[in-house]
BALOBA-1460 file (C-alpha; in Angstrom, 3 decimals):
// residues 240
<rec num="1" residu="m" x="82.195" y="168.512" z="150.480"/>
<rec num="2" residu="i" x="85.284" y="170.739" z="150.606"/>
<rec num="3" residu="n" x="88.070" y="170.921" z="148.052"/>
<rec num="4" residu="f" x="91.258" y="172.915" z="147.826"/>
<rec num="5" residu="l" x="92.595" y="175.015" z="144.964"/>
<rec num="6" residu="g" x="95.950" y="175.056" z="146.743"/>
<rec num="7" residu="r" x="97.318" y="173.965" z="150.108"/>
<rec num="8" residu="g" x="100.628" y="175.811" z="150.301"/>
<rec num="9" residu="s" x="101.762" y="178.513" z="152.691"/>
<rec num="10" residu="a" x="103.030" y="181.978" z="151.808"/>
<rec num="11" residu="f" x="106.284" y="180.912" z="150.154"/>
<rec num="12" residu="a" x="104.826" y="177.880" z="148.342"/>
<rec num="13" residu="d" x="104.075" y="177.741" z="144.603"/>
<rec num="14" residu="e" x="100.304" y="177.519" z="145.220"/>
<rec num="15" residu="h" x="98.701" y="179.359" z="148.098"/>
<rec num="16" residu="n" x="96.050" y="177.948" z="150.367"/>
<rec num="17" residu="s" x="92.412" y="178.299" z="149.287"/>
<rec num="18" residu="a" x="89.379" y="176.042" z="149.631"/>
<rec num="19" residu="f" x="85.815" y="175.962" z="148.353"/>
<rec num="20" residu="f" x="82.519" y="174.150" z="148.674"/>
<rec num="21" residu="v" x="79.130" y="174.508" z="147.022"/>
<rec num="22" residu="d" x="75.807" y="175.125" z="148.732"/>
<rec num="23" residu="g" x="72.943" y="174.969" z="146.252"/>
<rec num="24" residu="t" x="73.956" y="177.429" z="143.549"/>
<rec num="25" residu="d" x="76.302" y="179.333" z="145.866"/>
<rec num="26" residu="m" x="80.052" y="178.828" z="145.634"/>
<rec num="27" residu="i" x="81.865" y="179.563" z="148.881"/>
<rec num="28" residu="l" x="85.586" y="180.355" z="148.753"/>
<rec num="29" residu="l" x="87.704" y="180.337" z="151.872"/>
<rec num="30" residu="d" x="90.348" y="182.945" z="151.039"/>
<rec num="31" residu="c" x="91.225" y="183.974" z="147.488"/>
<rec num="32" residu="p" x="94.910" y="184.308" z="146.604"/>
<rec num="33" residu="m" x="95.851" y="185.214" z="143.039"/>
<rec num="34" residu="d" x="96.623" y="181.660" z="141.976"/>
<rec num="35" residu="a" x="93.149" y="180.569" z="143.135"/>
<rec num="36" residu="y" x="91.637" y="183.273" z="140.918"/>
<rec num="37" residu="r" x="93.729" y="182.067" z="137.966"/>
<rec num="38" residu="k" x="92.375" y="178.540" z="138.406"/>
<rec num="39" residu="l" x="88.777" y="179.644" z="138.889"/>
<rec num="40" residu="k" x="88.671" y="181.791" z="135.749"/>
<rec num="41" residu="k" x="89.496" y="178.677" z="133.687"/>
<rec num="42" residu="m" x="86.770" y="176.571" z="135.300"/>
<rec num="43" residu="d" x="83.194" y="176.060" z="134.202"/>
<rec num="44" residu="l" x="81.087" y="177.844" z="136.811"/>
<rec num="45" residu="s" x="77.941" y="177.883" z="134.695"/>
<rec num="46" residu="g" x="75.753" y="176.420" z="137.448"/>
<rec num="47" residu="i" x="76.921" y="178.913" z="140.074"/>
<rec num="48" residu="e" x="74.721" y="181.955" z="140.699"/>
<rec num="49" residu="h" x="76.628" y="183.668" z="143.522"/>
<rec num="50" residu="i" x="80.200" y="183.611" z="144.836"/>
<rec num="51" residu="y" x="80.909" y="184.254" z="148.516"/>
<rec num="52" residu="i" x="84.530" y="184.874" z="149.514"/>
<rec num="53" residu="l" x="85.114" y="184.276" z="153.211"/>
<rec num="54" residu="l" x="88.406" y="185.904" z="154.201"/>
<rec num="55" residu="t" x="90.433" y="184.913" z="157.245"/>
<rec num="56" residu="h" x="92.899" y="187.839" z="157.368"/>
<rec num="57" residu="t" x="94.562" y="190.344" z="155.067"/>
<rec num="58" residu="h" x="97.950" y="188.801" z="154.278"/>
<rec num="59" residu="g" x="98.640" y="188.806" z="150.537"/>
<rec num="60" residu="d" x="98.686" y="185.027" z="150.167"/>
<rec num="61" residu="h" x="95.030" y="185.083" z="151.278"/>
<rec num="62" residu="i" x="93.498" y="188.158" z="149.613"/>
<rec num="63" residu="s" x="95.655" y="188.922" z="146.561"/>
<rec num="64" residu="g" x="93.092" y="187.529" z="144.113"/>
<rec num="65" residu="v" x="89.988" y="189.178" z="145.568"/>
<rec num="66" residu="g" x="90.081" y="192.375" z="143.516"/>
<rec num="67" residu="m" x="90.811" y="190.497" z="140.305"/>
<rec num="68" residu="m" x="88.016" y="188.020" z="141.036"/>
<rec num="69" residu="i" x="85.572" y="190.910" z="141.419"/>
<rec num="70" residu="d" x="86.817" y="192.546" z="138.201"/>
<rec num="71" residu="y" x="86.545" y="189.295" z="136.261"/>
<rec num="72" residu="e" x="83.011" y="188.531" z="137.394"/>
<rec num="73" residu="v" x="81.823" y="192.096" z="136.693"/>
<rec num="74" residu="f" x="83.151" y="192.214" z="133.138"/>
<rec num="75" residu="i" x="83.263" y="188.561" z="132.010"/>
<rec num="76" residu="g" x="81.882" y="185.923" z="134.372"/>
<rec num="77" residu="r" x="78.821" y="187.951" z="135.449"/>
<rec num="78" residu="i" x="78.471" y="186.084" z="138.758"/>
<rec num="79" residu="p" x="77.710" y="188.382" z="141.728"/>
<rec num="80" residu="v" x="80.447" y="188.418" z="144.377"/>
<rec num="81" residu="t" x="80.011" y="188.970" z="148.094"/>
<rec num="82" residu="v" x="83.155" y="189.438" z="150.154"/>
<rec num="83" residu="v" x="82.736" y="188.327" z="153.763"/>
<rec num="84" residu="a" x="84.974" y="189.864" z="156.430"/>
<rec num="85" residu="p" x="85.308" y="188.129" z="159.794"/>
<rec num="86" residu="s" x="84.957" y="191.381" z="161.786"/>
<rec num="87" residu="t" x="84.161" y="195.064" z="161.372"/>
<rec num="88" residu="e" x="87.857" y="195.966" z="161.691"/>
<rec num="89" residu="v" x="88.843" y="193.576" z="158.915"/>
<rec num="90" residu="r" x="85.893" y="194.803" z="156.835"/>
<rec num="91" residu="d" x="87.251" y="198.334" z="157.020"/>
<rec num="92" residu="d" x="90.724" y="197.145" z="156.022"/>
<rec num="93" residu="l" x="89.294" y="195.185" z="153.096"/>
<rec num="94" residu="e" x="87.152" y="198.087" z="151.940"/>
<rec num="95" residu="f" x="90.271" y="200.230" z="151.697"/>
<rec num="96" residu="v" x="92.228" y="197.565" z="149.802"/>
<rec num="97" residu="i" x="89.454" y="196.583" z="147.400"/>
<rec num="98" residu="s" x="88.075" y="200.039" z="146.689"/>
<rec num="99" residu="k" x="91.096" y="202.331" z="147.083"/>
<rec num="100" residu="i" x="94.012" y="200.070" z="146.124"/>
<rec num="101" residu="e" x="92.372" y="197.652" z="143.665"/>
<rec num="102" residu="g" x="89.988" y="200.304" z="142.329"/>
<rec num="103" residu="c" x="86.812" y="198.224" z="142.412"/>
<rec num="104" residu="s" x="83.662" y="200.345" z="142.387"/>
<rec num="105" residu="d" x="81.377" y="199.843" z="145.350"/>
<rec num="106" residu="d" x="78.533" y="198.624" z="143.128"/>
<rec num="107" residu="w" x="80.683" y="195.842" z="141.662"/>
<rec num="108" residu="y" x="80.591" y="193.761" z="144.830"/>
<rec num="109" residu="e" x="79.054" y="193.469" z="148.267"/>
<rec num="110" residu="l" x="81.145" y="193.599" z="151.437"/>
<rec num="111" residu="v" x="79.611" y="192.289" z="154.663"/>
<rec num="112" residu="v" x="80.700" y="191.163" z="158.112"/>
<rec num="113" residu="a" x="80.260" y="187.450" z="158.825"/>
<rec num="114" residu="s" x="77.836" y="188.116" z="161.679"/>
<rec num="115" residu="e" x="75.550" y="189.982" z="159.248"/>
<rec num="116" residu="l" x="75.398" y="187.257" z="156.586"/>
<rec num="117" residu="r" x="72.234" y="185.191" z="156.836"/>
<rec num="118" residu="k" x="73.246" y="182.031" z="155.005"/>
<rec num="119" residu="d" x="72.880" y="178.501" z="156.351"/>
<rec num="120" residu="f" x="76.409" y="177.536" z="155.316"/>
<rec num="121" residu="l" x="78.031" y="180.075" z="157.668"/>
<rec num="122" residu="i" x="77.882" y="179.506" z="161.403"/>
<rec num="123" residu="s" x="80.508" y="181.930" z="162.665"/>
<rec num="124" residu="a" x="83.957" y="183.434" z="162.344"/>
<rec num="125" residu="i" x="86.362" y="182.235" z="165.042"/>
<rec num="126" residu="p" x="89.016" y="184.675" z="166.341"/>
<rec num="127" residu="t" x="92.520" y="183.281" z="166.658"/>
<rec num="128" residu="r" x="96.133" y="184.333" z="167.158"/>
<rec num="129" residu="h" x="98.545" y="184.588" z="164.234"/>
<rec num="130" residu="t" x="100.989" y="187.495" z="163.867"/>
<rec num="131" residu="e" x="101.545" y="190.343" z="166.309"/>
<rec num="132" residu="s" x="101.052" y="192.949" z="163.577"/>
<rec num="133" residu="l" x="97.551" y="191.594" z="162.872"/>
<rec num="134" residu="e" x="96.580" y="190.989" z="166.478"/>
<rec num="135" residu="g" x="92.777" y="190.831" z="166.715"/>
<rec num="136" residu="r" x="92.398" y="190.653" z="162.938"/>
<rec num="137" residu="c" x="92.966" y="186.928" z="162.261"/>
<rec num="138" residu="f" x="90.135" y="184.390" z="162.156"/>
<rec num="139" residu="g" x="89.042" y="180.954" z="161.135"/>
<rec num="140" residu="y" x="85.524" y="179.852" z="160.252"/>
<rec num="141" residu="h" x="82.861" y="177.378" z="161.286"/>
<rec num="142" residu="v" x="80.879" y="176.467" z="158.179"/>
<rec num="143" residu="v" x="78.552" y="173.646" z="157.136"/>
<rec num="144" residu="s" x="78.606" y="171.695" z="153.889"/>
<rec num="145" residu="e" x="76.230" y="168.858" z="153.088"/>
<rec num="146" residu="g" x="75.291" y="168.549" z="156.743"/>
<rec num="147" residu="r" x="78.852" y="168.317" z="158.084"/>
<rec num="148" residu="d" x="80.538" y="170.862" z="160.293"/>
<rec num="149" residu="i" x="83.792" y="172.185" z="158.846"/>
<rec num="150" residu="i" x="86.207" y="173.987" z="161.133"/>
<rec num="151" residu="y" x="88.749" y="175.976" z="159.129"/>
<rec num="152" residu="t" x="91.621" y="177.482" z="161.099"/>
<rec num="153" residu="g" x="92.983" y="179.967" z="158.599"/>
<rec num="154" residu="d" x="96.488" y="180.959" z="159.699"/>
<rec num="155" residu="s" x="96.865" y="180.291" z="163.404"/>
<rec num="156" residu="a" x="99.536" y="179.775" z="166.021"/>
<rec num="157" residu="t" x="97.141" y="177.741" z="168.165"/>
<rec num="158" residu="l" x="94.409" y="175.116" z="167.842"/>
<rec num="159" residu="d" x="92.747" y="176.098" z="171.119"/>
<rec num="160" residu="p" x="90.071" y="178.493" z="169.756"/>
<rec num="161" residu="f" x="88.808" y="175.828" z="167.356"/>
<rec num="162" residu="l" x="88.655" y="172.735" z="169.537"/>
<rec num="163" residu="p" x="85.312" y="173.603" z="171.213"/>
<rec num="164" residu="y" x="83.682" y="173.506" z="167.764"/>
<rec num="165" residu="v" x="85.139" y="170.149" z="166.701"/>
<rec num="166" residu="k" x="82.800" y="167.172" z="166.957"/>
<rec num="167" residu="n" x="83.570" y="163.531" z="166.271"/>
<rec num="168" residu="d" x="82.063" y="163.759" z="162.777"/>
<rec num="169" residu="s" x="83.486" y="167.206" z="161.936"/>
<rec num="170" residu="i" x="86.050" y="168.074" z="159.311"/>
<rec num="171" residu="l" x="88.944" y="170.039" z="160.785"/>
<rec num="172" residu="c" x="91.026" y="171.880" z="158.183"/>
<rec num="173" residu="t" x="94.122" y="172.902" z="160.071"/>
<rec num="174" residu="e" x="97.194" y="174.770" z="159.012"/>
<rec num="175" residu="t" x="100.500" y="173.195" z="159.993"/>
<rec num="176" residu="s" x="104.148" y="173.927" z="159.525"/>
<rec num="177" residu="a" x="107.424" y="172.027" z="159.333"/>
<rec num="178" residu="f" x="109.193" y="174.998" z="160.908"/>
<rec num="179" residu="k" x="108.796" y="176.564" z="164.333"/>
<rec num="180" residu="s" x="108.040" y="180.232" z="163.744"/>
<rec num="181" residu="g" x="105.728" y="181.201" z="166.575"/>
<rec num="182" residu="v" x="103.027" y="182.314" z="164.128"/>
<rec num="183" residu="h" x="102.071" y="178.916" z="162.681"/>
<rec num="184" residu="l" x="101.265" y="175.491" z="164.105"/>
<rec num="185" residu="y" x="104.395" y="173.345" z="164.233"/>
<rec num="186" residu="a" x="103.469" y="169.810" z="163.174"/>
<rec num="187" residu="g" x="105.288" y="168.162" z="166.054"/>
<rec num="188" residu="d" x="103.387" y="170.236" z="168.611"/>
<rec num="189" residu="i" x="99.950" y="169.152" z="167.377"/>
<rec num="190" residu="k" x="100.754" y="165.517" z="166.571"/>
<rec num="191" residu="e" x="99.158" y="164.030" z="169.685"/>
<rec num="192" residu="k" x="96.041" y="166.198" z="169.423"/>
<rec num="193" residu="i" x="95.540" y="165.312" z="165.749"/>
<rec num="194" residu="a" x="95.854" y="161.607" z="166.518"/>
<rec num="195" residu="e" x="93.345" y="161.985" z="169.362"/>
<rec num="196" residu="l" x="90.824" y="163.762" z="167.141"/>
<rec num="197" residu="t" x="91.041" y="161.281" z="164.272"/>
<rec num="198" residu="s" x="90.703" y="158.367" z="166.688"/>
<rec num="199" residu="k" x="87.317" y="159.797" z="167.696"/>
<rec num="200" residu="g" x="86.106" y="160.118" z="164.099"/>
<rec num="201" residu="t" x="87.122" y="163.659" z="163.166"/>
<rec num="202" residu="t" x="88.422" y="164.062" z="159.623"/>
<rec num="203" residu="v" x="91.575" y="166.181" z="159.717"/>
<rec num="204" residu="y" x="92.872" y="167.880" z="156.568"/>
<rec num="205" residu="l" x="96.349" y="169.388" z="156.662"/>
<rec num="206" residu="m" x="96.621" y="172.702" z="154.814"/>
<rec num="207" residu="h" x="98.780" y="175.833" z="154.447"/>
<rec num="208" residu="l" x="101.846" y="173.614" z="154.205"/>
<rec num="209" residu="d" x="105.380" y="174.979" z="153.987"/>
<rec num="210" residu="d" x="107.075" y="171.601" z="153.390"/>
<rec num="211" residu="e" x="104.648" y="168.801" z="152.537"/>
<rec num="212" residu="d" x="107.178" y="165.985" z="152.748"/>
<rec num="213" residu="a" x="108.529" y="167.051" z="156.118"/>
<rec num="214" residu="i" x="105.035" y="167.610" z="157.550"/>
<rec num="215" residu="w" x="103.801" y="164.269" z="156.254"/>
<rec num="216" residu="d" x="106.816" y="162.534" z="157.771"/>
<rec num="217" residu="i" x="105.792" y="163.912" z="161.168"/>
<rec num="218" residu="l" x="102.014" y="163.410" z="160.904"/>
<rec num="219" residu="k" x="101.596" y="160.396" z="158.593"/>
<rec num="220" residu="d" x="100.678" y="158.054" z="161.463"/>
<rec num="221" residu="t" x="98.078" y="160.333" z="163.050"/>
<rec num="222" residu="g" x="95.184" y="159.539" z="160.701"/>
<rec num="223" residu="a" x="95.294" y="163.022" z="159.186"/>
<rec num="224" residu="e" x="95.173" y="163.576" z="155.416"/>
<rec num="225" residu="l" x="96.669" y="166.169" z="153.120"/>
<rec num="226" residu="a" x="93.956" y="168.638" z="152.104"/>
<rec num="227" residu="p" x="92.283" y="167.255" z="148.926"/>
<rec num="228" residu="l" x="93.156" y="169.237" z="145.807"/>
<rec num="229" residu="f" x="90.407" y="169.859" z="143.243"/>
<rec num="230" residu="t" x="91.403" y="168.401" z="139.884"/>
<rec num="231" residu="g" x="88.206" y="168.911" z="137.902"/>
<rec num="232" residu="n" x="87.220" y="171.636" z="135.463"/>
<rec num="233" residu="k" x="83.548" y="172.114" z="136.339"/>
<rec num="234" residu="v" x="82.153" y="173.258" z="139.673"/>
<rec num="235" residu="v" x="78.747" y="171.617" z="139.915"/>
<rec num="236" residu="a" x="75.866" y="173.251" z="141.743"/>
<rec num="237" residu="r" x="74.346" y="170.781" z="144.145"/>
<rec num="238" residu="d" x="70.864" y="171.090" z="142.656"/>
<rec num="239" residu="s" x="72.137" y="170.799" z="139.039"/>
<rec num="240" residu="k" x="70.886" y="167.878" z="136.975"/>
C-alpha cells in the first residue's frame, strides 16, 4: 500500500520519504538523500518508471532528487519524472535540478501535478508551513490499490486535508513533539486523530522529531507510526 523509507523530520537521522507501487510505476513522495541511498541498494528490476512527487523545496525533502536522476541515467536506467505541486515550485525545482545539480534537461521530465495524467494522482493540496515558503508548500491526494491516501507533507495545520479524508482513507500526517508554529504539535491534533481513527481512518504518524515523546502523547488515539520498509526488492504489482 504505502511504505516509508524514513519517517524523521529535518534534524532526524533519516528524513521522511514514502513510496507505493502502481503497476510498474514506483511513486516516491519526496526524495531526501538518505532515501536515494536506500533506493540505489534495492532491487527495482520490475519498475519501469519512477515518479517523484515533491511537497516543497526544503533540503530534507529534495536533497536526493538530483542524485536519483543521475543514478538512473547512468546506472539504473529507469526513467524519472519529477512532479511539482505548482508552477511556482516547478520553476524553483527546474533551477535547482538543472542549474545547481547540473542535470541535463533530457535526463528527466519535470511536470506540474495538474498536468500529470496518471490514475494514482488525484491532486496536490496547498497548505501552510513556513513563512519563507508561503504558497509553495503542499500535500497530496493519491490512490494506491483502491484506497485514498492523504499525505500532508510539512504542514502547520490539518485543515486543508480534512475534506479529503474518508472513513476508509489513509491519512499520513506529520506531527511534532515541539511547538514551533510551522509543524503540527502532537497535543493539538490528539482529539482529531482519535476522532478520525474511531471512524475507520488509518492514521500514520510521520516526519517525527521525537518518536518517543510523540508516541507518548498519541499512543491512545489509534494512530500508528508510519510503517518503515524493511525489504530489499520493490515488487511491481503485476509481477509474477
